LOTI-31637 format. One line per field, with one value per residue (C-alpha): residue number from 1; residue in three letters; x, y, z. Coordinates in pm, 1 decimal, decimal comma. Layout:
N
num <- [NUM; ...]
residuo <- [ala; ...]
px <- [X; ...]
py <- [Y; ...]
pz <- [Z; ...]
END
This chain:
394
num <- [1; 2; 3; 4; 5; 6; 7; 8; 9; 10; 11; 12; 13; 14; 15; 16; 17; 18; 19; 20; 21; 22; 23; 24; 25; 26; 27; 28; 29; 30; 31; 32; 33; 34; 35; 36; 37; 38; 39; 40; 41; 42; 43; 44; 45; 46; 47; 48; 49; 50; 51; 52; 53; 54; 55; 56; 57; 58; 59; 60; 61; 62; 63; 64; 65; 66; 67; 68; 69; 70; 71; 72; 73; 74; 75; 76; 77; 78; 79; 80; 81; 82; 83; 84; 85; 86; 87; 88; 89; 90; 91; 92; 93; 94; 95; 96; 97; 98; 99; 100; 101; 102; 103; 104; 105; 106; 107; 108; 109; 110; 111; 112; 113; 114; 115; 116; 117; 118; 119; 120; 121; 122; 123; 124; 125; 126; 127; 128; 129; 130; 131; 132; 133; 134; 135; 136; 137; 138; 139; 140; 141; 142; 143; 144; 145; 146; 147; 148; 149; 150; 151; 152; 153; 154; 155; 156; 157; 158; 159; 160; 161; 162; 163; 164; 165; 166; 167; 168; 169; 170; 171; 172; 173; 174; 175; 176; 177; 178; 179; 180; 181; 182; 183; 184; 185; 186; 187; 188; 189; 190; 191; 192; 193; 194; 195; 196; 197; 198; 199; 200; 201; 202; 203; 204; 205; 206; 207; 208; 209; 210; 211; 212; 213; 214; 215; 216; 217; 218; 219; 220; 221; 222; 223; 224; 225; 226; 227; 228; 229; 230; 231; 232; 233; 234; 235; 236; 237; 238; 239; 240; 241; 242; 243; 244; 245; 246; 247; 248; 249; 250; 251; 252; 253; 254; 255; 256; 257; 258; 259; 260; 261; 262; 263; 264; 265; 266; 267; 268; 269; 270; 271; 272; 273; 274; 275; 276; 277; 278; 279; 280; 281; 282; 283; 284; 285; 286; 287; 288; 289; 290; 291; 292; 293; 294; 295; 296; 297; 298; 299; 300; 301; 302; 303; 304; 305; 306; 307; 308; 309; 310; 311; 312; 313; 314; 315; 316; 317; 318; 319; 320; 321; 322; 323; 324; 325; 326; 327; 328; 329; 330; 331; 332; 333; 334; 335; 336; 337; 338; 339; 340; 341; 342; 343; 344; 345; 346; 347; 348; 349; 350; 351; 352; 353; 354; 355; 356; 357; 358; 359; 360; 361; 362; 363; 364; 365; 366; 367; 368; 369; 370; 371; 372; 373; 374; 375; 376; 377; 378; 379; 380; 381; 382; 383; 384; 385; 386; 387; 388; 389; 390; 391; 392; 393; 394]
residuo <- [met; ala; phe; ser; val; val; met; pro; ala; leu; glu; met; ala; gln; glu; thr; gly; lys; leu; val; ser; trp; arg; lys; lys; glu; gly; glu; asn; val; thr; lys; gly; glu; leu; leu; leu; glu; val; glu; thr; asp; lys; ala; val; met; glu; ile; glu; ser; pro; ala; asp; gly; val; leu; ala; gly; ile; arg; val; arg; glu; gly; ala; val; val; pro; val; gly; gln; thr; ile; ala; trp; ile; leu; arg; pro; gly; glu; ala; val; pro; ser; glu; val; val; pro; pro; pro; ala; ala; ile; ser; pro; ala; ala; ile; gln; ile; lys; ala; ser; asn; arg; asp; ala; ile; ser; ser; pro; gln; pro; pro; glu; gly; ala; gly; ala; arg; val; ser; pro; lys; ala; arg; arg; leu; ala; lys; glu; arg; gly; val; asp; leu; ser; arg; val; arg; gly; ser; gly; pro; gly; gly; glu; ile; leu; thr; ser; asp; ile; leu; ala; phe; val; glu; ser; pro; ser; ala; ala; pro; pro; gly; thr; gly; leu; glu; ala; leu; ser; ser; thr; ala; arg; ile; met; ala; glu; arg; thr; thr; glu; ser; trp; thr; thr; val; pro; his; phe; phe; val; val; arg; glu; val; asp; ala; gly; ala; leu; leu; ala; ala; arg; asp; arg; leu; arg; pro; thr; ile; glu; gln; ala; arg; gly; val; lys; leu; thr; tyr; thr; asp; leu; leu; val; ala; val; val; ala; arg; thr; leu; leu; lys; his; pro; arg; val; asn; gly; lys; trp; thr; lys; asp; gly; ile; phe; leu; asn; ala; glu; val; asn; ile; gly; val; ala; met; ala; ile; asn; glu; ala; val; val; ala; ala; val; ile; his; asn; ala; ala; arg; leu; asp; leu; gly; glu; ile; ala; val; gln; arg; arg; asp; leu; thr; glu; arg; ala; arg; ala; gly; arg; leu; arg; pro; val; asp; ile; ala; asn; ala; thr; phe; thr; val; ser; asn; leu; gly; met; tyr; his; val; asp; ala; phe; ser; ala; ile; ile; ser; pro; pro; gln; ala; ala; ile; leu; ala; val; gly; ser; ile; ser; asp; arg; val; val; pro; val; asp; gly; val; pro; gly; ile; arg; pro; met; met; thr; leu; thr; leu; ser; ser; asp; his; arg; val; leu; asp; gly; ala; arg; ala; ala; ala; phe; leu; asp; asp; val; ala; val; thr; ile; arg; gln; pro; glu; glu; trp; leu]
px <- [821,9; 677,0; 692,4; 361,7; 363,1; 99,7; -76,6; 171,6; 30,6; 250,5; 64,3; -135,1; -515,8; -439,8; -719,9; -638,0; -374,7; -376,4; -124,1; -4,3; 253,9; 451,5; 840,1; 883,6; 748,3; 573,6; 828,5; 1106,9; 1383,1; 1382,5; 1619,0; 1557,6; 1563,1; 1479,6; 1212,5; 920,2; 624,2; 422,4; 182,1; -33,9; -179,6; -334,1; -49,2; 208,7; 302,8; 577,8; 842,0; 831,8; 1120,6; 1084,2; 1073,6; 1287,9; 1491,5; 1304,9; 1094,9; 792,9; 459,2; 125,3; 16,0; -284,2; -368,8; -385,9; -209,4; -447,6; -627,8; -732,7; -701,0; -708,1; -402,2; -274,9; -403,5; -167,7; -116,4; 192,8; 408,5; 823,1; 916,6; 1232,4; 1355,1; 1117,5; 834,9; 476,7; 214,1; -3,4; -303,6; -535,8; -434,1; -806,9; -798,8; -744,8; -1028,5; -1186,3; -1003,2; -1217,7; -1332,9; -1210,1; -1557,2; -1496,9; -1150,3; -1202,2; -1307,1; -1169,5; -868,6; -977,0; -1281,6; -1191,5; -1520,1; -1656,6; -1497,9; -1742,9; -2023,6; -2312,1; -2368,1; -2775,5; -2928,3; -2959,5; -3162,6; -3170,9; -3091,8; -2690,6; -2487,2; -2287,3; -1980,4; -1992,4; -1769,1; -1953,5; -2296,9; -2130,3; -1983,3; -2305,3; -2471,0; -2223,6; -2299,9; -2644,5; -2638,0; -2957,2; -2787,8; -3073,6; -2928,7; -2576,7; -2453,6; -2175,4; -1888,4; -1779,0; -1843,9; -2146,8; -2259,7; -2111,9; -2165,0; -1840,7; -1660,4; -1536,9; -1877,1; -2007,2; -1724,7; -1798,6; -2156,4; -2098,3; -1878,0; -2072,9; -2306,9; -2599,4; -2575,5; -2489,4; -2724,2; -2836,1; -2606,3; -2311,6; -1995,4; -1759,9; -1424,6; -1266,3; -1075,2; -816,1; -843,8; -528,2; -693,2; -1021,3; -848,7; -655,8; -952,5; -1139,1; -847,1; -789,5; -1169,2; -1092,0; -840,8; -1018,0; -1336,8; -1179,4; -833,4; -937,1; -682,2; -575,1; -340,7; -69,2; 74,6; 405,8; 578,8; 1001,6; 1240,2; 1413,6; 1704,9; 1972,9; 1814,0; 1867,6; 2236,1; 2299,7; 2171,8; 2340,9; 2678,1; 2633,2; 2482,1; 2814,4; 2943,0; 2727,7; 2635,9; 3018,0; 3052,8; 2700,6; 2584,4; 2249,0; 2109,8; 2055,3; 1718,1; 1467,1; 1302,5; 1656,7; 1711,4; 1380,5; 1367,0; 1726,2; 1569,3; 1245,4; 1451,3; 1683,3; 1420,2; 1204,8; 1483,7; 1397,7; 1044,6; 948,7; 605,6; 584,6; 753,4; 520,3; 168,0; -187,1; -260,7; -571,5; -331,5; -173,8; 106,5; 370,8; 697,9; 868,3; 1255,6; 1360,8; 1320,4; 1172,0; 1060,2; 764,8; 825,2; 485,2; 532,9; 294,1; 284,5; -1,9; -331,2; -242,8; 44,0; 279,0; 480,4; 833,8; 1028,7; 1363,5; 1476,7; 1711,1; 1678,5; 1815,9; 2145,3; 2213,4; 2418,5; 2274,7; 2414,8; 2301,5; 1923,0; 1961,6; 2062,5; 1804,9; 1500,5; 1602,7; 1609,0; 1277,2; 1150,6; 1254,0; 1135,3; 798,4; 728,4; 839,1; 627,1; 882,7; 872,5; 978,0; 774,9; 1077,1; 1008,8; 707,3; 705,1; 747,3; 723,6; 693,5; 625,4; 555,6; 696,8; 444,7; 609,1; 397,1; 646,6; 761,0; 358,8; 367,4; 149,2; 161,2; 39,2; -182,5; -320,0; -244,2; -414,9; -261,1; -151,3; -278,4; -97,4; 131,6; 88,8; 104,2; 266,9; 403,2; 281,6; 546,4; 457,8; 654,0; 954,4; 860,8; 949,9; 726,2; 778,6; 797,2; 960,1; 1343,0; 1528,0; 1222,3; 1160,9; 966,6; 1181,8; 1161,4; 1267,3; 1253,6; 945,4; 823,5; 433,2; 503,2; 151,1; 181,5; -139,2; -134,5; -358,0; -500,6; -514,1; -118,5; -10,2; -138,4; -142,4; 144,3; 352,3; 247,7; 354,0; 701,4; 768,8; 721,9; 899,6; 1211,1; 1179,4; 1160,0; 1476,3; 1658,1; 1567,4; 1667,5; 2003,3; 2121,9; 2484,6; 2382,0; 2332,4; 2521,4]
py <- [2703,6; 2839,9; 2602,6; 2599,6; 2609,1; 2393,2; 2321,0; 2024,7; 1672,1; 1650,2; 1356,5; 1059,2; 1153,9; 1499,4; 1701,4; 2055,8; 2287,4; 2633,7; 2863,8; 3051,3; 3276,1; 3347,3; 3366,4; 3552,1; 3841,9; 3899,7; 3965,6; 3837,5; 3610,1; 3248,2; 2951,4; 2583,3; 2496,8; 2830,1; 2897,9; 3013,9; 2933,8; 2809,1; 2541,6; 2423,3; 2064,7; 1887,6; 1801,2; 2109,9; 2403,4; 2321,1; 2493,5; 2454,2; 2497,1; 2668,5; 2357,6; 2560,1; 2901,7; 3190,7; 3510,1; 3410,9; 3556,9; 3521,1; 3459,7; 3298,8; 3265,1; 3464,0; 3428,9; 3227,5; 3082,6; 2686,7; 2553,7; 2173,0; 2010,6; 2010,9; 2362,7; 2576,9; 2883,7; 3080,0; 3086,6; 3043,5; 3234,8; 3215,9; 3537,8; 3641,3; 3444,5; 3561,8; 3438,5; 3132,5; 3321,0; 3017,9; 3193,8; 3333,2; 3621,5; 3479,6; 3254,1; 3407,6; 3193,1; 2865,7; 2860,5; 2609,8; 2444,3; 2396,5; 2212,9; 1894,9; 2041,8; 1768,5; 1856,7; 1684,9; 1923,4; 2277,4; 2400,7; 2303,2; 2578,6; 2842,8; 2597,1; 2714,2; 2482,4; 2345,0; 2442,1; 2226,7; 1964,8; 1950,1; 1580,8; 1707,7; 1328,0; 1215,6; 1053,5; 739,4; 836,7; 1149,9; 928,2; 750,7; 1042,4; 1173,5; 881,0; 839,4; 1222,8; 1214,3; 1501,7; 1571,7; 1575,5; 1788,0; 2105,6; 1999,3; 2243,6; 2001,8; 2172,2; 1896,7; 1884,3; 1906,9; 1999,2; 1688,9; 1660,9; 1563,2; 1450,0; 1769,0; 1957,4; 1739,8; 1843,0; 2186,3; 2167,2; 1989,5; 2240,7; 2560,7; 2739,2; 2598,8; 2281,1; 2354,2; 2322,4; 2688,3; 2824,8; 2600,3; 2774,9; 2676,4; 2706,8; 2787,7; 2461,0; 2557,6; 2344,2; 2114,5; 2051,9; 1982,6; 1760,8; 1570,3; 1479,0; 1358,8; 1144,7; 965,9; 931,7; 753,6; 522,4; 458,0; 316,7; 141,2; -15,0; -333,6; -208,1; -426,9; -348,3; -520,0; -373,3; -430,5; -318,1; -310,0; -198,3; 135,8; 100,8; 49,0; 262,9; 559,4; 430,6; 431,4; 798,0; 934,3; 770,0; 856,1; 1185,9; 1406,2; 1240,1; 1278,1; 1664,3; 1740,7; 1564,0; 1691,1; 1942,8; 1825,3; 1673,5; 1294,7; 1230,5; 912,2; 953,5; 920,4; 606,4; 443,5; 555,1; 356,2; 49,3; 50,9; 56,7; -240,5; -427,5; -357,7; -542,2; -817,3; -808,6; -704,5; -765,6; -472,8; -259,4; -308,6; -219,4; -300,1; -290,3; -377,7; -664,0; -781,3; -676,3; -511,9; -499,2; -178,1; -149,3; 111,3; 157,0; 557,8; 618,2; 890,9; 1025,2; 1202,0; 1609,0; 1826,3; 2145,1; 2444,9; 2266,2; 1954,9; 1666,4; 1615,3; 1270,9; 1375,0; 1132,4; 987,7; 818,6; 506,7; 518,2; 150,4; 290,7; 606,2; 616,9; 771,2; 1119,9; 1147,1; 1031,3; 1291,9; 1550,3; 1468,0; 1467,9; 1840,0; 1953,8; 1798,1; 1904,8; 2288,8; 2310,6; 2158,1; 2429,8; 2729,5; 2606,5; 2494,8; 2133,5; 2056,7; 1746,5; 1496,6; 1563,0; 1407,6; 1175,6; 745,2; 689,4; 292,2; 341,2; 569,7; 608,2; 845,7; 941,6; 1132,7; 1051,9; 1416,8; 1497,2; 1246,4; 1011,2; 637,3; 463,3; 528,7; 379,1; 570,7; 542,8; 410,8; 663,1; 450,9; 282,5; 204,0; -127,5; -4,8; 259,9; 235,1; 485,6; 540,7; 596,8; 791,8; 625,6; 620,4; 439,7; 141,1; -168,3; -457,7; -806,0; -801,8; -1124,8; -1273,7; -971,8; -634,7; -358,2; -27,0; 12,5; 231,8; 65,7; 206,3; 142,0; 12,3; -8,6; -138,9; -58,6; -291,0; -352,4; -696,1; -735,9; -720,7; -859,8; -1102,8; -1096,7; -1326,3; -1109,5; -805,5; -979,1; -1090,9; -759,6; -590,4; -853,5; -773,7; -418,5; -450,6; -718,8; -447,0; -148,5; -396,6; -460,9; -153,0; -251,3; -544,8; -307,4; 19,0]
pz <- [-3373,4; -3078,4; -2760,7; -2580,6; -2200,8; -2036,1; -1677,4; -1598,0; -1468,4; -1163,6; -990,6; -1049,0; -1074,1; -1116,0; -1352,8; -1260,5; -1117,5; -946,3; -1083,7; -759,6; -944,1; -1249,1; -1195,8; -1526,4; -1651,0; -2021,1; -2262,3; -2036,3; -2164,2; -1985,9; -2029,1; -2028,5; -1690,0; -1547,2; -1281,7; -1438,2; -1250,9; -931,6; -947,6; -650,8; -628,3; -363,9; -187,1; -205,3; -426,8; -661,8; -880,9; -1249,9; -1515,3; -1807,6; -2113,3; -2347,7; -2411,5; -2541,6; -2433,1; -2215,4; -2442,8; -2457,2; -2090,3; -2085,9; -1716,7; -1418,3; -1096,9; -882,4; -1195,2; -1141,5; -1482,2; -1640,4; -1682,6; -2057,5; -2133,6; -2284,7; -2030,4; -2255,3; -2500,2; -2565,8; -2853,3; -3056,5; -3241,0; -3519,2; -3373,8; -3268,3; -3075,2; -3250,4; -3408,4; -3224,1; -2904,7; -2713,1; -2444,5; -2113,4; -1966,2; -1619,0; -1291,1; -1237,8; -864,4; -642,6; -629,4; -1031,5; -960,3; -1146,1; -1500,8; -1748,5; -1958,3; -2277,8; -2315,3; -2339,1; -2422,9; -2125,6; -1907,0; -2109,8; -2183,5; -2007,6; -1723,0; -1662,9; -1355,7; -1015,1; -1057,8; -1441,5; -1469,7; -1503,6; -1532,1; -1208,0; -1174,7; -998,6; -721,6; -698,7; -654,1; -396,6; -190,4; -206,5; -111,4; 208,1; 254,9; 235,1; -59,1; -240,7; -595,1; -711,2; -507,3; -660,2; -980,1; -1144,4; -1273,9; -1520,5; -1900,1; -1981,9; -1621,2; -1472,9; -1107,2; -1013,7; -644,6; -554,2; -622,8; -344,8; -143,2; -177,4; -170,7; 176,7; 296,2; 162,8; 390,8; 235,5; 335,5; 708,6; 946,7; 1107,0; 1331,4; 1227,9; 1190,8; 872,9; 818,0; 429,8; 294,8; 35,0; -272,4; -152,6; 155,0; -25,2; -225,8; 25,0; 204,6; -143,5; -194,1; 165,1; 130,9; -192,5; -64,3; 260,2; 66,0; -247,9; -87,9; 157,4; 471,9; 742,3; 1056,9; 1220,8; 1547,1; 1701,4; 2004,2; 1985,8; 2229,2; 2069,1; 2324,0; 2070,7; 1831,1; 2056,3; 2144,7; 1801,4; 1703,9; 2018,5; 1941,3; 1538,5; 1554,5; 1604,5; 1358,0; 1075,7; 1218,5; 1171,2; 834,5; 683,8; 865,4; 947,2; 1286,0; 1263,3; 1379,7; 1431,1; 1118,9; 944,4; 1125,8; 1049,9; 700,7; 643,5; 835,6; 622,8; 317,8; 390,5; 510,9; 212,2; -19,5; 166,9; 103,0; -267,9; -195,4; 54,6; -199,5; -463,6; -575,2; -693,8; -1070,9; -1273,8; -1409,5; -1087,0; -851,8; -998,1; -765,2; -813,1; -874,6; -688,1; -281,2; -234,8; 91,2; 135,1; 477,7; 556,8; 663,1; 799,7; 598,7; 686,4; 646,4; 459,4; 491,3; 193,5; 122,6; 43,1; -124,4; -56,2; -358,8; -379,9; -1,6; 42,8; -135,0; 69,1; 406,6; 705,0; 644,5; 314,5; 441,2; 668,2; 439,3; 169,7; 461,9; 594,9; 215,1; 166,8; 502,4; 456,3; 74,7; 221,5; 465,3; 262,1; -16,9; -256,2; -337,1; -697,9; -886,5; -831,2; -457,0; -471,6; -724,4; -734,9; -394,7; -318,5; 67,7; 322,5; 671,1; 906,9; 1228,2; 1498,1; 1781,6; 1796,1; 1896,2; 2162,0; 2005,7; 2163,7; 1844,9; 1516,5; 1208,0; 899,1; 575,2; 265,8; -40,2; -341,9; -565,0; -255,3; -77,4; 297,7; 542,8; 830,1; 1146,6; 1424,1; 1764,1; 2054,0; 2224,5; 2587,9; 2895,2; 2967,9; 3235,4; 3015,9; 3087,2; 3102,6; 3129,5; 3308,4; 3535,5; 3523,4; 3367,7; 3217,5; 2865,1; 2585,4; 2401,7; 2007,1; 1832,1; 1504,8; 1315,1; 969,5; 746,2; 440,4; 94,6; 123,3; -217,2; -226,3; 110,3; 323,6; 720,5; 704,7; 473,4; 650,5; 1002,0; 857,9; 720,9; 1052,7; 1253,6; 1042,0; 1080,1; 1463,1; 1481,8; 1252,3; 1559,9; 1807,7; 1598,7; 1405,2; 1434,0; 1210,1; 918,2; 1023,3]
END
């Protein structure tokens, strides 16, 4: 029977996706696992593989359209099959302002929207955000089912010319940047953050990198970076602190069986956390290769769903930008994120006398529902010890 191709859900809380491009044309043969289309989420553009063998037919969604997760966007047919009769003509592309239309109500796409200020429903998140931003809800047009006002509508209104003071210039945001702003706002306002800071002597880490870099470059064809070393340090330390590798759920604290490290990467106007899976089981060369491949795909907008899935902890390193220290926002449902500053020479006590050492500042952001101060401090202390004594685990 005909196999429907639907807009995939590639991450938690995703409600819509933007179809960036079809990699196959109407009527072309496709095989299962072959690249079929590219979809943009709030994190990146991802490549989607064909779920079956057959002929691509009945394409319903044009490139550039934003549609709800779960909606049929095309069909894959086997010999002798026809596109199911219930398929309707392609819907018009939904504007970025309507990015969070509920997938569960297909009719909401074409249903008439009530005029502004007509008493439309408002989602709790949208109401809270409107209050924070000082937005008059009567001026906002909802894009949800039945005209419900969503958080994306509030953000779109705030960024629209009608909400700007006279003479104020506006910079247009992509749907990726807009949703990223919404997600970070939600994390900051719903997750009880607290921060633990530690300075650590990175001299031994520098020496280890200089010693291992030629060997790994020759064997793997990739340059060893400080981020690679930090991923290895953090992954091994998390094995001793499973609570830090856990997450908050409505039923309690869930301890993840795997240690999957997200590495924050800047791409265009957004940041994506590409994931090195089972990092605690990988050697430095394997970590370096995976980090390089993820970085290249992220910059080219070619990340796959698996590349951003199931991170249990995130490392954000801004040392290459000469940032001394910073605090990062947690990516739910993770319990913590480590912010890493630059390595720079500072005057510190060395054997009781002033000396110059290469120092690095680490800031751990933690979810207080999962971790208390003592647990966070113990984890950060073990990270610092491991950085000072890399030969213990290399």
